[in-house]
Each structure stands twice: as structure tokens, then as C-alpha cells.
C-alpha positions in Angstrom: -79.8 -29.0 6.5 -80.2 -30.9 9.8 -77.7 -33.5 8.7 -75.0 -30.8 8.1 -75.8 -29.1 11.4 -75.4 -32.4 13.3 -72.2 -33.2 11.5 -70.8 -29.8 12.3 -72.1 -29.6 15.9 -70.7 -33.1 16.7 -67.5 -32.3 14.8 -67.8 -35.2 12.4 -69.3 -37.5 15.1 -66.8 -37.0 17.9 -69.6 -35.6 20.0 -71.2 -39.0 20.0 -68.4 -40.4 22.1 -70.0 -42.3 25.0 -67.4 -40.9 27.4 -65.7 -37.5 27.6 -67.2 -36.1 24.4 -65.7 -32.7 25.0 -62.2 -34.2 25.3 -62.7 -36.3 22.1 -64.1 -33.2 20.3 -61.0 -31.2 21.4 -58.8 -34.0 20.0 -60.8 -33.7 16.8 -60.0 -30.0 16.6 -56.2 -30.7 16.3 -56.2 -31.5 12.6 -58.1 -28.2 11.9 -55.5 -26.3 14.0 -52.6 -28.0 12.2 -54.2 -26.9 8.9 -54.8 -23.3 10.0 -51.4 -22.9 11.7 -49.8 -22.4 8.3 -51.6 -19.1 8.1 -50.1 -15.8 9.4 -51.6 -14.7 12.7 -54.1 -12.1 11.3 -55.8 -14.5 8.8 -55.7 -17.2 11.5 -57.6 -14.8 13.8 -60.1 -13.9 11.1 -60.8 -17.6 10.2 -61.1 -18.4 14.0 -63.5 -15.6 14.5 -65.7 -16.6 11.6 -65.5 -20.2 12.7 -66.6 -19.1 16.2 -69.6 -17.2 14.8 -70.6 -20.2 12.7 -70.2 -22.4 15.8 -72.7 -20.2 17.7 -75.3 -20.6 15.0 -74.6 -24.3 14.6 -74.8 -24.9 18.4 -78.1 -23.1 18.6 -79.5 -25.1 15.7 -78.2 -28.3 17.2 -79.9 -27.6 20.5 -83.2 -27.4 18.7 -82.5 -30.6 16.8 -81.3 -32.5 19.9 -84.0 -30.8 22.0 -81.3 -30.3 24.7 -79.7 -27.2 26.0 -75.9 -27.4 25.8 -76.0 -31.0 24.8 -72.9 -33.1 25.4 -73.1 -34.1 21.7 -72.3 -30.5 20.7 -68.5 -30.2 20.5 -68.0 -27.6 17.9 -67.6 -25.2 20.8 -64.5 -27.2 21.9 -63.1 -26.7 18.4 -63.6 -23.0 18.6 -62.1 -22.9 22.1 -59.0 -24.9 21.0 -58.5 -22.6 18.0 -58.5 -19.6 20.4 -56.1 -21.5 22.7 -53.6 -22.1 19.9 -53.6 -18.5 18.5 -50.0 -17.4 17.8 -48.5 -20.7 18.9 -46.0 -22.6 16.9 -47.2 -26.1 16.2 -45.1 -28.8 17.8 -46.2 -31.9 19.6 -45.3 -30.2 22.9 -47.3 -27.1 22.3 -50.3 -29.0 20.9 -50.3 -31.3 24.0 -49.8 -28.3 26.4 -52.6 -26.4 24.6 -54.9 -29.4 24.8 -54.3 -29.9 28.5 -54.6 -26.2 29.4 -57.8 -25.8 27.3 -59.4 -28.9 28.9 -58.4 -27.6 32.4 -59.9 -24.2 31.9 -63.0 -25.6 30.1 -63.7 -27.8 33.1 -62.9 -25.3 35.8 -64.7 -22.4 34.0 -63.3 -19.4 35.7 -65.2 -16.2 35.2 -66.4 -15.1 32.7 -66.6 -18.7 31.3 -68.9 -19.7 34.2 -71.2 -16.7 33.5 -71.6 -17.7 29.8 -72.1 -21.3 30.8 -74.8 -20.6 33.4 -76.6 -17.5 32.1 -76.6 -17.6 28.4 -78.9 -20.4 27.3 -78.5 -20.3 23.5 -75.8 -21.1 20.9 -73.7 -18.1 22.0 -73.6 -19.4 25.6 -72.6 -22.9 24.4 -69.6 -21.5 22.5 -68.6 -18.4 24.5 -67.7 -20.3 27.7 -65.2 -22.3 25.6 -63.9 -19.2 23.9 -63.3 -17.7 27.4 -61.5 -20.9 28.5 -59.5 -20.7 25.3 -58.4 -17.2 26.1 -57.2 -18.3 29.6 -55.4 -21.3 28.1 -53.8 -19.1 25.3 -52.5 -16.6 27.8 -51.2 -19.4 30.1 -49.5 -21.1 27.1 -47.8 -17.9 26.0 -46.7 -17.1 29.5 -45.3 -20.6 30.0 -43.5 -20.4 26.6 -41.9 -17.0 27.6 -40.6 -18.3 30.9 -39.5 -21.8 29.7 
């Protein structure tokens, strides 16, 4: 079981990147998004929500395996956040790039409530929910930009 938790938590090893593991993990999320983008919005949301719940459990289990809180090796949270970012977005190279950049920006800056989840929740939910919050900000920004462009 530990093997599968590590594979999922590191998103097939991208979390072992020696530099910018969160960025590399987000890049690793793009193929999953491209696969899911073929779904209508409601099933996309259901799959993303279930993925996020699974990511919370996996992140908590991975923290115990790695014996680190919010280990940089855990990047499944970036995958969940990127899926949130891209909700309802048509897949083009421009939207994927914009979503990637916006998500990374909000994930690094961590505006509230992302900063709350990051600092106060020391478990698998905290690992994931700050990225989900960043994904919501990025998604809203992406949709607003698309509307005015």
C-alpha cells in the first residue's frame, strides 16, 4: 500500500524533482486535465471533487510515510488545484498555459483562505485545501480574463 501512496502523492514521481517540485507536479497534472476535459462540466466537477478527497487521504498517508508535514515531495495537491483551476475552461495551449501560470501564482502567494489552510491545518486536508483555494482564485481569474479578452 505504501508504494501506491508514494506513487500517487508524488504524482508518478514528479514530486521527487530536485527543484520546483510543485511546478513539476503541476506540469504533470496537464495530461489528466486533457483527459478529463472531454467530460461535460458536471461529471468533470464530480471527478475533480472525488480526486480532491482522495488527494487529502493520500497526502495524509504520505506525510506519515515521509515523516514530514506538507512534504515538498507531495504534489498530488497541485494536481487537485490545477483541476479546479481548469474547471469549465476549453483546452487550448493558451488556456492551459494561462491556467498553469495563474495557479502557480496563487499557489505561491496563498491569499486567504489558502494561507489559513496552509498554516493552520496540519494534515492531509491542509496540504490539499490551500491548493484548492489557489485553484479557485486562478479559475475565477482565468474566466474573467477570457470574458474580457
